[in-house]
N, C-alpha and C positions, 0 to 999 in steps of 0.2 A: 287317254288320247286316242281318238278313234278316227282313222284316216280312210275307212272303208267307203263312206258315202256321206253326202250332206243330208241324207234321210235320218241320220242319227242325232240331228240337232235337238236340243232341249228347248221347250217354250220359254219365253222370257217371263220375268216376274210380272210385268205389265199384262201379258197374255193370261197368266194364271189368275190374276185379279179380275180381269174382264170376263173370263170364263165363269168364275164363281158368282159374279153379279149379273150375268146376262139375263135379260127378259126372255122367256121361252114359251113355246106353245107346241102344238102337234104339227110338225112340218108336213106330214102327209096330207093333212087337211088344209095346208097352206096358212096355218095359224101362228107360226113361229116368227115373231117380229124381227129377231136378230138375223135369222136366215134370210128373210125377205129383204131386209136392209142390205145385207151383203150382196145378194143376187142383183138387186136394182143398181147398187153402186158399182159393182164389178162390170155389169153390162155397159153402163154409161162410161165408165173409166176407160174401157178398152174399145169403145166405138161400136158395140153390138146392140141389137134390140133387146135381147133377153139373156139370162144366165141361169145356170143350175148348179147348186152345191152338191158335190158327190163325195163319196168316201175316200176315193183314191184317184191317182192319175190313170191307173189301169182301167178303173170303172169309167172314168170320164172319156177316155179314148174309145172304149167299147161302145158306150152309148152314142158317141159321135159317129163312129163307123156304121152302127146299126140304124141311126137316124138318117144318114145319107143314102144307105144302100139297102136293097131288098134281098131276099134269098135268091141265090144264083147270080148276084152281081159281083163285081170285082173292084178292088182298089189297088192302085199303084203306090209303091213305097220303096224305101231303101232296104238293102240287105241288112244294114245295121240298125234299122228303125226299131225303137222299143216296142211299138205296137205290133210289129211282126215277129221279133226275135225273143222278146222277154215277157210277153203277156199271155203265155200258156195257150196260144192259138185261139184266144177267145172269139175273135171275129169269125173264124171258120167254124168253131165248135158251137157257139151260141147264136151267131147271126147267119150262118151258112153263106158267109161272104168269102170269096176267094181272094187271097192276097197274091199280088204279082210283084215280087221283089226285084229291084234293079240294083246292080252293084253301085255302091257309093263311091264317088271320086275321093281322092285323098283329103280334100277340103270339106267333105261331108255333103256336097251337092250331088244332084242326080243329073245325068246327061239328058238333055231334052230330045236328042235324036233317039236314044235308047228308049226313053219313055214313049215317044211317038210310035216306035216300032212295036211296043208291047200292047198298045191299044187294040182291042179285038174288033174285027169287022162286025157289022150288024148282021149276024148269021146265027141260026138256031144251034149251031155246033158249039158256040163259044159263050162263055160268061160275058155279061154286059159290063164294060168298063165304065164306072160312074165317078170315080173319085181319085184324086192325087193327095196323098198324105205326106207332109214333110215334118221334120223334127228340127227344132232350133232352141237351144244348142243341141248338137249331136256329137257325142263323145267329146264334149267340151269345145267343139268348133262352132263358130258363129257363121250363119248363112248371111252373105252380104245383102243389103237392101236392094241392090240392082238385080240380084238373082231372084229375090222374092217377087219383084215386079215382072220379071220374065216368066216366072211360074204362073203368075196371075194371067198374063197374056196367053201362055200356053194352054191353060185350062179353059179360058174363054174361047179360044180358037177350036178346041176339041170338045167343047160342051161337057166339061168335067167340073165337078165341085172341087174346092181346095180346102183341106183341113190342116191345121197346125197342131202337132203335139208340142205344146209350148211349156212342157214341164219346167224347163229352165229358161223360158223366154225372157224373164227379167235379167238373167245373167247376160243374155244376148244384148238386150237394150242397154245395160250398163256398159258392156264392152264397146258398143257402138256409140255410146254417149248420145242416145236419142230417146225420145219418149216412147213408151210401149205401144202407143197407137201407130207409130211409124212402121212397126212390125205387123200389128194386128190388122191394119187396113187392107192388106192384100188377101185376106182369108174369108171364106164363108163361115168357118167355125174355128174355134181355138180352145185349147185347154191351158190352164195354168196350175201348176202344183204349188200348194201352200205349205207343204210339209218338208220341202228340201231346204235350200239355202235360206228361204224366207221363214223357216223354223216354227211354223204352226205345228201342233201335234198330229193333226189329221186333216185330210181334205184336199180336194182340187175343185176347180171351177171349169165348167163347160159353157161356152158362149156361142151364140149364133142368132138367127132370126127367131121371131116369136113362134112361128109354126115348127121350126126345127127343134126348139127347146120344149115345146109342148109334146112333141113326139118323144124326145129324149126323156122327159119326165115320166111318161108312161112306161118306157123301157126300163128306167131306173127302178120303178116299182116291181116290174116283172123279174128283174134279176136280184131282188132282195135288197135294193139300196135305199128304200124309203126309210128315213130315220124319223124319230119322234121329236123329242126336245133337243133338236140338233143345234139350237142357238148357242149352247155351251161351247160347241166346236166352232161355229161360225164367228163368234166374237173374236177368237184368236186369229181366224182367217182374215178378218178385216184389218187387224193390226199387222199381219204379215205383209199385206199389200201396201200399207201406209208407212209403217215405222221401220221395217226391216230391209227395204230396198237398198239403202245406202250402205248397209253392211256388206253387200256383195262386192263393192269396190275393194274393201279390205281383203275379202276372200280371194279375189283375183290377184291382188298384190302378193298375198301369202303364197299362192300357187306358183307365181313367177319366182319368188324367192326359193321355194322348195325345189323347183326345176333347176335353178342355177346351182344350188348346193348339191343336188343329186348328180349333176353332170360332172362334178369334180371327184366323184367316188370311183374306185376301181371296179371295172366290170359292169358299170351302169352307163347306158347310152341314151341320151336325150338331148334334143335341141330346145333350149328354153324359149327360143323365138317362136316355136310352134304352140306354146301355151297361151291360149287366148282368154280363158275364164278360170274356173276353179277346179278343173280336172287335169291331172298330170299323168301321162303314160311314160313309162321308161322300159326299155328293153334290157335284159340281163344276159351276161355271158352264160352259155349252156351249163357250165360246171357249178354255177351258184345254186346252192340248196336253199331256195327261198322259203320252202315250207319249214325247214329247220330254223331259219332265221326268224320266221314269223313266231315260232314257239318261244324263242329267246326274247323277242320283243314283247310278247305277251307277259312274260315275267317282269318286264320293265314297265308294265302298265300301258303299252302301246298296242293297238289293234290295227292290223292291216289285212287285206285280202291277197294272199299269196297267189302269184301267177306270173306268166311271162308272155307278153309284157305285163308289168305290174301297174295297177292304177291307184293313185292317191287322190283324195278329194279334200279340199279345204272348205271350211265353213265357220260359222260363228263360234263354235266351241273348240276351235284349233287356233292357238296363238302363235306368234312368231317364236316365242321361247319353246313351245311344243315342237315346232319344226326343227329348231336347232338341236333339241334333245334327240329327236328321231334320227337326224343325220349323224350325230355323234355316235349313236348306238349302231347304226348301219355301217359306219366307217370301221367300228370295232369288229363287227361280225363278218365284214367282207374281207378283212385283212388276213 
């Protein structure tokens, strides 16, 4: 039982069969029919002109930022944004793009007043502010559709492009009970991770205009992301976007169940009402040795990421009985 992340999901048997039987070609030459089908289908499904299959969400975000911005440009984002905090500084190191992080509000949004104040004047002293990058979901929180509409208006007023790190955008769509296009329509570009809760083994999709994706495709080659017979992976990616979306409802329900049960444990503090998707954060009393508990749980066949707050993530390979077993063991070790 692995509660560290939804990145640990195993591909379904249907995915494995599709991968084994996928028609393939050299994708760098544009000859892989399965990749081409996925990219064409994904672009249409999400309301964009074009799409690009990439190795990871980190690569998709990097290509997106580099396709929007030139050397010496700047993008606005949240302090907790994955493409600022957890992607090894790639935009700055590889793209020479300056991040301008803004403190996230408790609900994951960014204050438009603070964003406006961070936009640089048109002056040779400053980096050129070109882009606002949002993340949805962010730390499991869903950005409201009304907020996305305001972000679009803000970017139009300030002549900025708008990018979405949509690694878990389908979790957001499921939580809001809307079609994914209701989220995607506000953005100039968007990524979707196929290998988290949607449980493909590898890959993300970057989407945008034809010119934007043409530039991103060249950049993908530059950073070593050009794959050859990648249809073996794309076949699973198509199934992730078609057959696995409904699974997210179960993941969300299991996360809520886990939050409720955790709230009943001594020394664990969590409000289950704050759990919106498949990610659960709980604060622990200072005296709790969570690292020691993690070692005991490992002996029970349970893997967690020790920390305070501690994060648990539900996914396809975590069942309700797994949650009950985890809580029983935590109750024992916390007593």
